[in-house]
C-alpha angles and dihedrals in degrees: 000000000000112000130169121253096254093052091045093050094050093046093046094047091049090050094048091049090048091050092049093049093045094047094046089052096045103034114048091180092062123096108202130192127178116195131156095345094313122112113197117193117189118192116183099220097035112035137237125327120196122198116181142164115247105202100187091062095029089234140124113234126206126199109193129181087212107042103017130226123352136179120203128192127193114264122237093271091049093230102101136043111228127193115259089221099049144341099292116133120223096236091048093053092048091045091054094044095047097036093233134103113257111186121220116265117256111260 
């Protein structure tokens, strides 16, 4: 889906804020920080996850100590972030990696 930079930035920021709020609520062992489009999630027994917006590609990137590196692009409806290498959804990958349920962000 081709979206302009302003739309991408707003959608990505909303998604990162949603992820931070959901993870803080569901995973008491996680220490989350969102700064300048980069969400850092530190989990004592797992490691550090980094979720960031990547403006040049209009994607959200995930670096996970469990599942590795991921790139997610907005789907056609603009409500979900879907892996560029398959059909995995960002919240589903993070849910599996963290072992908690992270609901999809509201469109």
